[in-house]
Z-matrix of the N, CA and C atoms (Angstrom, degrees):
N
C 1 1.409
C 2 1.516 1 110.68
N 3 1.372 2 110.75 1 141.18
C 4 1.512 3 116.26 2 179.04
C 5 1.524 4 113.60 3 -108.45
N 6 1.329 5 107.81 4 145.70
C 7 1.556 6 118.07 5 173.69
C 8 1.504 7 104.12 6 -130.95
N 9 1.356 8 115.63 7 118.27
C 10 1.452 9 120.79 8 179.38
C 11 1.562 10 115.21 9 51.37
N 12 1.364 11 114.17 10 41.35
C 13 1.366 12 122.54 11 179.78
C 14 1.493 13 120.54 12 78.88
N 15 1.444 14 108.26 13 3.59
C 16 1.518 15 114.48 14 178.03
C 17 1.472 16 110.74 15 -109.66
N 18 1.331 17 114.93 16 124.58
C 19 1.434 18 120.12 17 -175.43
C 20 1.569 19 110.72 18 -80.90
N 21 1.214 20 118.49 19 125.82
C 22 1.494 21 123.94 20 179.36
C 23 1.506 22 110.06 21 -109.43
N 24 1.339 23 119.16 22 122.20
C 25 1.465 24 125.06 23 171.77
C 26 1.562 25 110.77 24 -64.63
N 27 1.226 26 116.12 25 164.76
C 28 1.464 27 121.90 26 -178.02
C 29 1.558 28 110.80 27 -62.96
N 30 1.345 29 113.50 28 -34.37
C 31 1.433 30 111.72 29 -176.96
C 32 1.405 31 113.35 30 -67.52
N 33 1.296 32 118.70 31 -31.12
C 34 1.491 33 123.25 32 175.69
C 35 1.427 34 110.31 33 -55.99
N 36 1.393 35 119.59 34 -46.36
C 37 1.404 36 121.11 35 179.83
C 38 1.537 37 115.12 36 -56.68
N 39 1.304 38 117.32 37 -41.11
C 40 1.489 39 126.33 38 173.75
C 41 1.431 40 107.98 39 -60.21
N 42 1.354 41 119.43 40 -48.33
C 43 1.565 42 118.30 41 -172.86
C 44 1.493 43 108.80 42 -73.21
N 45 1.319 44 119.03 43 -32.51
C 46 1.407 45 116.85 44 175.43
C 47 1.505 46 112.56 45 -69.20
N 48 1.346 47 113.42 46 -40.02
C 49 1.523 48 119.46 47 177.33
C 50 1.541 49 108.14 48 -59.22
N 51 1.387 50 120.95 49 -41.55
C 52 1.276 51 126.19 50 178.26
C 53 1.603 52 114.22 51 -58.65
N 54 1.413 53 109.53 52 -44.53
C 55 1.454 54 116.57 53 178.26
C 56 1.434 55 111.91 54 -65.91
N 57 1.320 56 121.66 55 -38.98
C 58 1.416 57 128.12 56 -176.85
C 59 1.604 58 107.95 57 -67.96
N 60 1.341 59 116.70 58 -44.90
C 61 1.398 60 118.29 59 173.88
C 62 1.515 61 117.90 60 -65.34
N 63 1.273 62 115.85 61 -30.18
C 64 1.477 63 121.96 62 173.55
C 65 1.498 64 110.46 63 -67.16
N 66 1.372 65 115.62 64 -41.59
C 67 1.575 66 122.17 65 179.97
C 68 1.576 67 104.29 66 -66.17
N 69 1.343 68 116.91 67 -40.33
C 70 1.506 69 119.24 68 -178.20
C 71 1.498 70 109.35 69 -63.88
N 72 1.334 71 117.72 70 -40.58
C 73 1.399 72 120.02 71 177.33
C 74 1.566 73 116.75 72 -59.79
N 75 1.410 74 109.53 73 -37.68
C 76 1.514 75 115.03 74 177.14
C 77 1.485 76 110.99 75 -68.99
N 78 1.360 77 117.68 76 -38.28
C 79 1.423 78 119.63 77 -175.09
C 80 1.539 79 115.07 78 -80.18
N 81 1.317 80 114.42 79 -29.64
C 82 1.459 81 121.10 80 176.50
C 83 1.619 82 107.34 81 -130.61
N 84 1.248 83 120.56 82 74.70
C 85 1.464 84 120.81 83 -176.00
C 86 1.459 85 112.78 84 -65.31
N 87 1.365 86 110.73 85 133.26
C 88 1.393 87 120.30 86 179.64
C 89 1.490 88 110.61 87 -151.06
N 90 1.283 89 115.75 88 2.55
C 91 1.497 90 125.71 89 -176.10
C 92 1.524 91 112.20 90 49.12
N 93 1.331 92 115.61 91 42.32
C 94 1.529 93 118.68 92 172.10
C 95 1.490 94 113.50 93 -129.27
N 96 1.376 95 115.02 94 -42.51
C 97 1.440 96 118.62 95 -178.71
C 98 1.555 97 109.88 96 -61.62
N 99 1.275 98 120.42 97 -33.28
C 100 1.402 99 122.00 98 -177.82
C 101 1.512 100 111.73 99 -57.00
N 102 1.317 101 116.96 100 -32.27
C 103 1.436 102 119.99 101 177.96
C 104 1.529 103 113.71 102 -76.07
N 105 1.266 104 116.57 103 -32.72
C 106 1.473 105 121.09 104 173.69
C 107 1.523 106 107.30 105 -69.50
N 108 1.323 107 120.93 106 -32.43
C 109 1.452 108 124.09 107 173.20
C 110 1.438 109 112.20 108 -63.98
N 111 1.332 110 117.06 109 -50.14
C 112 1.490 111 120.51 110 171.12
C 113 1.567 112 113.99 111 -52.22
N 114 1.259 113 117.82 112 -43.37
C 115 1.458 114 122.23 113 -179.86
C 116 1.534 115 107.11 114 -61.33
N 117 1.386 116 115.94 115 -49.07
C 118 1.405 117 121.52 116 -176.18
C 119 1.551 118 113.09 117 -62.69
N 120 1.415 119 113.21 118 -39.34
C 121 1.431 120 117.81 119 176.47
C 122 1.451 121 113.43 120 -63.42
N 123 1.365 122 115.88 121 -43.80
C 124 1.442 123 123.22 122 176.24
C 125 1.523 124 111.06 123 -54.13
N 126 1.274 125 118.88 124 -48.78
C 127 1.527 126 123.47 125 -175.11
C 128 1.600 127 105.16 126 -67.97
N 129 1.389 128 119.52 127 -36.76
C 130 1.464 129 120.69 128 176.33
C 131 1.522 130 107.80 129 -63.94
N 132 1.192 131 123.66 130 -45.27
C 133 1.446 132 127.92 131 -174.24
C 134 1.612 133 104.02 132 -65.93
N 135 1.215 134 119.40 133 -51.49
C 136 1.516 135 126.67 134 -175.50
C 137 1.591 136 105.78 135 -62.52
N 138 1.361 137 115.79 136 -44.91
C 139 1.430 138 116.36 137 177.75
C 140 1.572 139 113.94 138 -66.51
N 141 1.296 140 120.30 139 -33.03
C 142 1.352 141 127.39 140 172.09
C 143 1.577 142 107.43 141 -59.97
N 144 1.247 143 120.50 142 -59.76
C 145 1.383 144 129.01 143 -168.05
C 146 1.614 145 113.48 144 -71.53
N 147 1.418 146 114.92 145 -33.48
C 148 1.439 147 114.97 146 -175.76
C 149 1.472 148 113.41 147 -125.90
N 150 1.377 149 120.74 148 -0.28
C 151 1.433 150 126.40 149 172.06
C 152 1.567 151 113.81 150 59.29
N 153 1.297 152 118.28 151 43.96
C 154 1.410 153 127.08 152 -178.03
C 155 1.595 154 109.08 153 -71.50
N 156 1.335 155 113.74 154 152.71
C 157 1.336 156 118.48 155 -171.42
C 158 1.587 157 110.06 156 -81.75
N 159 1.304 158 117.42 157 178.37
C 160 1.465 159 123.52 158 -176.67
C 161 1.561 160 113.97 159 -61.52
N 162 1.339 161 117.63 160 -45.99
C 163 1.434 162 119.66 161 -178.77
C 164 1.526 163 107.45 162 -63.74
N 165 1.236 164 116.50 163 -47.78
C 166 1.483 165 118.29 164 177.14
C 167 1.447 166 114.43 165 -58.75
N 168 1.345 167 119.59 166 -34.87
C 169 1.509 168 124.88 167 179.50
C 170 1.531 169 106.40 168 -64.09
N 171 1.331 170 115.73 169 -47.64
C 172 1.444 171 121.85 170 -178.93
C 173 1.436 172 112.83 171 -59.42
N 174 1.408 173 115.16 172 -45.84
C 175 1.456 174 118.10 173 -177.41
C 176 1.563 175 110.58 174 -71.47
N 177 1.338 176 117.48 175 -34.44
C 178 1.432 177 124.41 176 173.91
C 179 1.487 178 107.45 177 -58.84
N 180 1.260 179 119.47 178 -52.06
C 181 1.543 180 122.87 179 -176.75
C 182 1.571 181 108.94 180 -56.96
N 183 1.402 182 114.49 181 -51.21
C 184 1.382 183 116.90 182 -175.64
C 185 1.607 184 109.20 183 -62.07
N 186 1.206 185 120.75 184 -37.83
C 187 1.500 186 122.21 185 -176.19
C 188 1.649 187 104.14 186 -73.00
N 189 1.355 188 120.03 187 -41.36
C 190 1.355 189 121.10 188 -177.15
C 191 1.561 190 110.52 189 -69.77
N 192 1.293 191 116.50 190 -38.76
C 193 1.402 192 116.44 191 -179.09
C 194 1.564 193 114.20 192 -65.39
N 195 1.349 194 113.23 193 -43.88
C 196 1.409 195 117.76 194 175.58
C 197 1.575 196 110.31 195 -62.65
N 198 1.275 197 119.81 196 -44.94
C 199 1.410 198 121.30 197 177.59
C 200 1.501 199 113.62 198 -59.09
N 201 1.401 200 113.24 199 -43.43
C 202 1.483 201 115.43 200 -176.49
C 203 1.520 202 108.94 201 -69.94
N 204 1.269 203 122.37 202 -42.18
C 205 1.507 204 120.47 203 174.43
C 206 1.507 205 116.00 204 -60.72
N 207 1.358 206 115.30 205 -39.96
C 208 1.407 207 118.61 206 175.52
C 209 1.578 208 115.03 207 -67.01
N 210 1.337 209 113.98 208 -34.89
C 211 1.438 210 115.74 209 178.77
C 212 1.597 211 111.37 210 -71.04
N 213 1.395 212 107.87 211 -37.14
C 214 1.491 213 113.00 212 -178.32
C 215 1.470 214 109.38 213 -66.35
N 216 1.412 215 116.43 214 -40.31
C 217 1.408 216 118.72 215 177.01
C 218 1.495 217 118.01 216 -59.76
N 219 1.368 218 111.96 217 -44.03
C 220 1.446 219 118.18 218 173.91
C 221 1.527 220 117.56 219 -56.10
N 222 1.404 221 107.65 220 -42.64
C 223 1.427 222 116.19 221 -176.73
C 224 1.524 223 108.83 222 -66.74
N 225 1.405 224 115.23 223 -41.73
C 226 1.480 225 116.79 224 179.93
C 227 1.525 226 113.64 225 -65.93
N 228 1.331 227 116.07 226 -33.38
C 229 1.475 228 118.49 227 176.60
C 230 1.475 229 112.03 228 -64.18
N 231 1.327 230 119.40 229 -38.21
C 232 1.440 231 125.75 230 -174.64
C 233 1.543 232 108.44 231 -84.21
N 234 1.302 233 118.29 232 -27.25
C 235 1.530 234 123.85 233 -174.87
C 236 1.482 235 108.84 234 -128.18
N 237 1.256 236 118.88 235 69.72
C 238 1.467 237 122.22 236 -179.04
C 239 1.527 238 108.73 237 -67.58
N 240 1.396 239 111.85 238 143.25
C 241 1.429 240 118.61 239 177.17
C 242 1.495 241 112.56 240 -77.05
N 243 1.321 242 118.02 241 127.85
C 244 1.454 243 119.29 242 177.53
C 245 1.508 244 110.97 243 -61.89
N 246 1.331 245 116.35 244 146.14
C 247 1.535 246 124.17 245 179.95
C 248 1.529 247 107.84 246 -115.82
N 249 1.280 248 117.35 247 146.53
C 250 1.457 249 118.67 248 169.31
C 251 1.561 250 109.57 249 -78.23
N 252 1.340 251 115.75 250 -14.86
C 253 1.503 252 118.95 251 -177.04
C 254 1.535 253 105.75 252 -136.38
N 255 1.375 254 118.90 253 75.66
C 256 1.447 255 118.31 254 -175.04
C 257 1.476 256 117.32 255 -62.75
N 258 1.340 257 117.07 256 -9.33
C 259 1.455 258 119.69 257 -177.54
C 260 1.567 259 109.62 258 -103.26
N 261 1.418 260 114.57 259 13.33
C 262 1.462 261 120.24 260 -170.18
C 263 1.629 262 111.60 261 -54.71
N 264 1.229 263 120.22 262 -34.89
C 265 1.515 264 121.08 263 -178.56
C 266 1.558 265 109.45 264 -111.75
N 267 1.278 266 117.52 265 24.19
C 268 1.464 267 121.08 266 177.52
C 269 1.476 268 107.18 267 -121.02
N 270 1.380 269 117.51 268 82.71
C 271 1.477 270 118.82 269 -170.86
C 272 1.526 271 113.47 270 -62.67
N 273 1.265 272 120.06 271 -38.41
C 274 1.416 273 126.82 272 -177.20
C 275 1.628 274 111.39 273 -67.78
N 276 1.356 275 113.35 274 -39.28
C 277 1.506 276 118.45 275 174.15
C 278 1.480 277 109.64 276 -62.67
N 279 1.365 278 116.26 277 -37.35
C 280 1.587 279 117.50 278 -174.71
C 281 1.569 280 107.77 279 -71.39
N 282 1.304 281 118.96 280 -18.84
C 283 1.411 282 119.61 281 -177.76
C 284 1.474 283 115.28 282 -90.76
N 285 1.397 284 117.81 283 -8.36
C 286 1.435 285 119.01 284 174.97
C 287 1.446 286 112.12 285 -62.35
N 288 1.318 287 120.26 286 134.46
C 289 1.413 288 124.06 287 -174.21
C 290 1.497 289 116.94 288 91.23
N 291 1.243 290 117.77 289 -13.61
C 292 1.417 291 123.08 290 175.85
C 293 1.598 292 114.23 291 -66.62
N 294 1.293 293 120.02 292 146.67
C 295 1.375 294 122.78 293 169.39
C 296 1.502 295 112.84 294 -102.45
N 297 1.293 296 116.21 295 122.93
C 298 1.419 297 123.58 296 -173.96
C 299 1.622 298 111.39 297 -126.34
N 300 1.372 299 111.21 298 167.99
C 301 1.492 300 115.60 299 -176.15
C 302 1.508 301 109.31 300 -103.03
N 303 1.306 302 118.75 301 138.78
C 304 1.432 303 123.69 302 174.34
C 305 1.518 304 106.53 303 -77.86
N 306 1.317 305 113.85 304 128.52
C 307 1.572 306 115.77 305 -178.80
C 308 1.560 307 108.97 306 -116.69
N 309 1.336 308 118.46 307 -11.14
C 310 1.403 309 121.46 308 168.83
C 311 1.588 310 103.90 309 -135.79
N 312 1.325 311 117.37 310 117.88
C 313 1.430 312 121.70 311 -173.98
C 314 1.563 313 113.49 312 -45.02
N 315 1.287 314 112.42 313 135.94
C 316 1.491 315 117.48 314 176.07
C 317 1.533 316 109.29 315 -82.81
N 318 1.308 317 111.99 316 105.33
C 319 1.571 318 117.84 317 -179.18
C 320 1.510 319 109.55 318 -123.40
N 321 1.262 320 115.64 319 131.41
C 322 1.434 321 120.01 320 -179.52
C 323 1.630 322 111.47 321 66.40
N 324 1.348 323 110.96 322 26.45
C 325 1.372 324 115.57 323 176.28
C 326 1.599 325 115.85 324 89.37
N 327 1.371 326 115.01 325 -3.02
C 328 1.423 327 113.66 326 -177.67
C 329 1.473 328 108.55 327 -133.28
N 330 1.277 329 114.89 328 144.15
C 331 1.623 330 121.81 329 179.62
C 332 1.576 331 107.80 330 -172.99
N 333 1.266 332 118.11 331 -163.09
C 334 1.369 333 122.85 332 -176.62
C 335 1.556 334 112.48 333 -138.20
N 336 1.364 335 112.84 334 146.88
C 337 1.525 336 112.01 335 -177.59
C 338 1.556 337 106.02 336 -132.04
N 339 1.303 338 113.88 337 157.74
C 340 1.469 339 119.95 338 175.63
C 341 1.391 340 111.39 339 -95.92
N 342 1.373 341 117.72 340 119.70
C 343 1.420 342 123.21 341 172.16
C 344 1.531 343 111.41 342 -113.67
N 345 1.278 344 118.06 343 111.61
C 346 1.369 345 119.87 344 179.69
C 347 1.526 346 107.72 345 69.62
N 348 1.387 347 115.47 346 -122.01
C 349 1.492 348 118.78 347 175.22
C 350 1.539 349 111.58 348 -106.41
N 351 1.417 350 114.23 349 11.23
C 352 1.480 351 119.14 350 -177.14
C 353 1.571 352 110.22 351 -111.16
N 354 1.314 353 117.82 352 163.68
C 355 1.395 354 123.03 353 172.90
C 356 1.501 355 109.12 354 -118.90
N 357 1.345 356 113.67 355 135.16
C 358 1.404 357 119.92 356 -176.58
C 359 1.515 358 108.74 357 -123.73
N 360 1.337 359 113.13 358 150.74
C 361 1.507 360 121.04 359 171.35
C 362 1.564 361 107.04 360 -70.93
N 363 1.307 362 122.31 361 145.40
C 364 1.420 363 122.38 362 -177.07
C 365 1.579 364 106.90 363 -143.49
N 366 1.378 365 111.11 364 150.49
C 367 1.409 366 114.29 365 173.58
C 368 1.612 367 104.19 366 -129.50
N 369 1.306 368 115.30 367 155.00
C 370 1.406 369 122.27 368 -170.55
C 371 1.507 370 110.33 369 161.22
N 372 1.365 371 114.92 370 -174.93
C 373 1.457 372 120.25 371 177.51
C 374 1.533 373 108.83 372 -70.13
N 375 1.356 374 113.06 373 154.45
C 376 1.409 375 117.61 374 -177.28
C 377 1.498 376 109.13 375 -57.64
N 378 1.401 377 117.37 376 137.07
C 379 1.448 378 122.37 377 -170.35
C 380 1.572 379 101.58 378 -148.28
N 381 1.377 380 114.80 379 138.54
C 382 1.479 381 117.03 380 179.28
C 383 1.485 382 111.40 381 -79.38
N 384 1.343 383 114.19 382 167.26
C 385 1.519 384 121.62 383 176.13
C 386 1.579 385 109.02 384 -61.13
N 387 1.297 386 111.87 385 139.89
C 388 1.431 387 122.92 386 178.64
C 389 1.596 388 114.19 387 81.59
N 390 1.294 389 118.05 388 -9.05
C 391 1.464 390 115.74 389 176.36
C 392 1.484 391 112.86 390 -66.13
N 393 1.367 392 115.26 391 163.59
C 394 1.368 393 123.19 392 175.73
C 395 1.483 394 110.21 393 -101.10
N 396 1.409 395 111.47 394 134.15
C 397 1.489 396 119.56 395 177.72
C 398 1.492 397 109.97 396 -130.01
N 399 1.326 398 117.84 397 156.66
C 400 1.501 399 122.32 398 178.60
C 401 1.532 400 106.17 399 -108.64
N 402 1.226 401 118.46 400 138.77
C 403 1.473 402 127.32 401 178.03
C 404 1.515 403 107.70 402 -82.13
N 405 1.345 404 116.71 403 120.51
C 406 1.498 405 122.82 404 178.38
C 407 1.509 406 115.17 405 -112.38
N 408 1.318 407 120.07 406 -3.09
C 409 1.292 408 121.27 407 177.40
C 410 1.511 409 113.08 408 172.25
N 411 1.375 410 117.76 409 -165.15
C 412 1.495 411 116.92 410 173.94
C 413 1.557 412 106.48 411 -161.90
N 414 1.357 413 111.81 412 151.95
C 415 1.436 414 121.30 413 172.33
C 416 1.598 415 103.97 414 -124.26
N 417 1.306 416 110.04 415 114.00
C 418 1.467 417 117.79 416 -177.53
C 419 1.513 418 106.22 417 59.14
N 420 1.366 419 119.07 418 -120.58
C 421 1.483 420 121.76 419 -179.31
C 422 1.523 421 112.14 420 -101.99
N 423 1.261 422 119.03 421 8.72
C 424 1.470 423 124.99 422 -179.72
C 425 1.556 424 110.43 423 -100.55
N 426 1.321 425 114.68 424 119.30
C 427 1.461 426 118.88 425 178.27
C 428 1.528 427 113.24 426 -78.31
N 429 1.282 428 115.73 427 139.97
C 430 1.513 429 124.06 428 176.93
C 431 1.531 430 103.84 429 -97.33
N 432 1.262 431 115.03 430 126.70
C 433 1.509 432 124.28 431 -177.31
C 434 1.451 433 114.73 432 -126.13
N 435 1.429 434 115.52 433 160.04
C 436 1.491 435 119.84 434 173.32
C 437 1.440 436 104.83 435 -136.18
N 438 1.294 437 116.06 436 158.86
C 439 1.467 438 122.23 437 175.41
C 440 1.586 439 112.84 438 -67.37
N 441 1.311 440 116.15 439 143.45
C 442 1.414 441 119.06 440 -176.02
C 443 1.505 442 106.90 441 -84.44
């Protein structure tokens, strides 16, 4: 194929694609496109070395992409990245220890509490309206509270 009078072999397209995917990963990090870039680079190198045809290139890319994503996922599961905030995506765990206000009296072990700008179901000892309680845990979407 020619661009501006310059003929590009198929392997160049794969290597350019790998470069563009790598740049896209840097601009919008998600730890996914880099593996597609690796698969494209592999196809480019194999095409350069062995001159495989278009269908074989596409099949090799599909297999390499799936293998790269699978290998990355396995690696990430066995080597998790440490986080400065391990409860970042666990909203309920972040609430444990907070003191909140009872907005519907807890009677018979059930009531409602105000957490920030939301209202949550709560279980705990009988507590009157307006009392302060501390969140100690949760069962599904119901907070477990104790008197302060």
